N, C-alpha and C positions, 0 to 999 in steps of 0.2 A: 504493500500500500504506500509506503514511504517513497518508493521509486517512482510513483505516479504523481504524488502531491506536488513535488517541486516543479515538474514541467507544467502542471496545471496552473500553478502560481505564476510562472513566467508568461504563460499564455494570457492570463488575466491582466498582467501588467501591460502586455502588448495591446490588448483590447482597450485598456484604460487610456493609453496614450492616444489611440485612435479616437476614443470617445471625447477626450479633451479637445481634439482638433475639430471634431464634428459639431460640438456645441459652442465652439468659438472661444474656449478658454485659452487655447494656444493657436497661433497662426500657422499657416502651411510652411513658412520659411523659418519658424522658430527652432526647427530641428537643427539648424546650423549652429545655434548657440549651444545646444546640448552636445552637438558633435565636437565643438571646440573644447568643452569641459571634459568630455570622455577621453578624447584622443590626447589632449595635452596635460591632463592631470590624473584622472581616475584610472585609465588603462596603464600608464607608466607605473603608477603606484601599485596596481595589482600585479604587474610583472615583477617588480622588485620584491614585494612581499612573498610572492611564490618562490622566488629564488632563495630568499633568506630562510624560509621555513621548511625547505625540502632539500634533500641531498641531490647532488648532480653526478650522474654517471656519464662519462665521456662517450659511451655508446649512444647517448641521445643525439650526438652530432649526426648520426644516420637519420634520425627523425627530421632534423633541419634540412638535410639533403633531400629527403623524401618530400617534404613540404614544398621545396623549390621545384622539383620535378612535377609534382601534382598541380602546380600553378602554371608551369610552362607548357606542358604537353597538351592540355585542352585548347589553349588559344591557338597553337600551331595546327592542331588537328582541325579545328573549326575553320581556320583559314584555308586549309587544303580541300575541305569537303564543301565549301560554299562558293566555289569559283564563279558560278552563274547566278548567284544571288545578288539582288540590287545592293548597291554600296551602303545605303543607310542601314538596311537589315543586317548586312554582313558585319558592319562595325558594331552594331548593337549586340549581336550574338557573341562576338569576340570579347567585348568589354564586360559582358554580364555572364557569359558561359564559363568563365574561368576565374580563379582566385576565390578566397574564402574569407568570410567575416568571422574572424576568430576572437580578437580581443573584445569585441562588443557583443558576441553571441556564444561561440563555442566555449570560450574560457569560463564564463559564469555558469554555463550549463554543466560542464564537466566537473567543476568545483562542487556544484550542488548535488550531482548524481553519484560522483565517484570519490569525492573528498579532495583535499588539497594536494595529495601526493602526485597523482597523474597530471595535475595541472601544469607541472614543469614540462611534461612532454608536449602539451598543447602550446606552451610558450615556444619551445624549440621548433615545433612545426611552423609556427608563425614567423620565426626568424627567416626561414626559407621562403615562406609565402609572402612576407612583407616586401621582399625585393621586387616582386611583380606588382603587388598591390600599391606600393607607395609611388612608383613611377614606371616600372618596367612594362606593365600592361598597356598603358597609354602610349608609350614609346614604340612598343612592338606593333600595336594596331595601326598607328598613324604611319609608321614607316612601311609596313607591309602593304597597306592599302593606299599609300602615297597621298595621305590626307594632310592638309595644312590645318592644324587645330587652333590657329590663332582666332578663328571665327567659325561658328557652326556651319555645317553643310546646308546649302539651300535645298528645298524640296526637289528641285530639278536635279541637283547633283546626287541626292540620295536615291533617286529613282533610276540612275544609270543602269541599264540592263547588263552591262559587261563588267561590272565591278569597279576596280580601281580607276580613278581618273589619272590622266598623264601628269607626271610631276612638272612643276614649274622649271623652265630652263633658265639656268643662271650661267651665262657664258664666261663671265669674268672669274678668273681663278681666285683672286683676292675676295671677291664677293662670296664665292662658294666656301672658302675657308672661314670667313666671318659667320656665315650661316651655320656651318657645322659647330663652331664654337658657341654660338648662341643656343643651338639645340642642346649641346652638352651641358651648358650652364643651367638651362631650364630643367633638364632631367636631374642634374645633381642637386638643384635647389629643392626639388620634390623630396629627395632623400633626407638631406640634412635639416630641412625645416620641419620634418615629422618627429615630434617628441617621442612617439611610440617606437619608431624605427631606430632612433638613436639610443633609446633605452635598451632595445633588444641587442644592438651591437655592443653596448657597454657591458651588459650581462654576459654576453658571449665571451668577451675578453676576460672578464672576472672568472668565468667558468674554466676557461683554458689555462689561465695563469694560476688558479687556485686561490685567488684573493677572496677573503671572507668579509662580507658586508656586516658591520656591527648590528646587533639585534635591536638596539634602540632605534635604528632607522626604520625597521619593520614596525615597531610599536607606534612611531609617529605616523607612518603611512597607512596603518591598518584601517582607520576610519574611511579614508579615501578609497582604499581597495574594496571595502565592504559596499560602498555606494556604486561601484562599477556595474554590478548586475542589474540593479533597479533602473539606473539611468540609461543603460544600454538598451534594455528591453523596452523602456518607455519611448526611447528615440525611434526604435523600429516601428512602434505603434503610430508615432507621429508621421512616419513615412508611408503608412498604409493608405491605400485608396482602392476604389472599385474600378474594374476595367470599363473603358468607354467603347463598347462594341467589339466587333471582330478585329478591328485594326489594332487593338491592344491584346486581345486573347491569343491571336496567332503567334506573335513574337514572344509573348510570355510563355506559352506552351512549348515553343521551340527551345527557349532557354532552359526551362525546367527539364525537358527531355535530355538535352545535352548534359546538364549538371548531374542528373540522377544516373545516367549511363556511366559517366566517369566516376561517380561516387561508389557505385558497386564494384567497378574495376579496381579502383584504388583501395577499397576496403579489403578485397581479396588479396591484393598485392601486399598490403600492410600486414595482414595476419600471417601470411606465409613467408614473407621475405625479410621483414625487419628483425635484426638480431637483438631484440629487447624483451623484457618480461611481458607476459600475456596482458597484465593490467595496462601497460603502456600501449600495447598494440590495440587494445580495446578503446583507449582514449583517442588514438589516431583514427580509428574507424568512426568515432563520433564526429571528428573534425571533417572527415570526408563528406559528411552531409550538411556541413555548415552552409549558410546562405550566401547570397551575393554580398560583396563587400561594400561599405559605405563609399569608398573611393570610386567604385564603379558609377555611382550616382554623379559624382563630380566630373568624371571623365566623359560620361555619356552626355551630360549637359554641355561640356566644352566642345565635343565633336558634333553632336546632333541637336543640341538645344532641347533635349527631352528628358529632364531629370525626373519628371513625374513617373514616366513608364519604368525607369530604372528603380525608383523607389517602390513601385508596385512589385517589381521582381524581387527586391530585397524582402519586402514583407511576406510575399507569397512563399518564397523559398525558405524564409525563416520559420513560418508556421509549419510547413511540411518537414523541414529539418528537425524541428522540435519533436514532431511525432516520430520521425525515424530514429532519433537519438534515444527516445524513451523505449521504443521497441528493441533497439540494440542492447540497451541496458538490461532488459528483461530476458533476452534470449541468449546472450553471449556470456557463458560462465567464465569466471576467472578465479 
């Protein structure tokens, strides 16, 4: 019974966030405020507390590598299998069909269902995943599809039947070099401006070097860590919406199909390949069903100007992911 209560509570928090938006107590864009609080304060605190309170096995580095592969493989596969798809849909599938919402979803769920121990594995998975979520996903999509993300694609550009539009020709060598430098600086800025990503990198350095963070740091950060679960689920609820006809249902269903296909594949791979304890492998299986990342909303808005549909994907995959994690917790023995 206890294994079901926590997911039900999380679902109620998600519905509460949606209800607050529907009755006007919060505005549609207020999730951005919650997003800044979660990513810049609560999530980093949760990561640090998890590292302080649990032992670190260097074999968990395999989990980080697995997380990176699980984020890269889907986006490349979707690119290869959607060659004849209109450019707008193709970009949407790539940006929302890959990557995992771990810090704001999978981490609090695993902590609630499995306790604090396996949470370290979730953090390690997110170290690999965050490379793509923080900037890599947008960079790979725009480069492969030859999209200029300085402004959203127009409806005419999105409907191109042959996919990628031709790249802009820059004949001057100095201009090309300056353009490459600008692109590199923009990608690098997405990494070092992310408090969560920099926290992951710092914890990884501490783990490899054997540096022990003082326990008083965990005591100070514990209240912020405890708030991560509620605020994250509430933010997912604020992003919820209802589909506006088949124009929303079809891309949403396609993203869900891609994500669940990969979720089952990676779950099997994690259980039979990862050289870690069964409890850790179970936690990784939970993560494989994590929803679309919040960064996907940002990138989709930047490329397509449609953050609402990306938010709908996040909320839908979040609800389904919560069900999948609950079932996995019941049927997978450890």
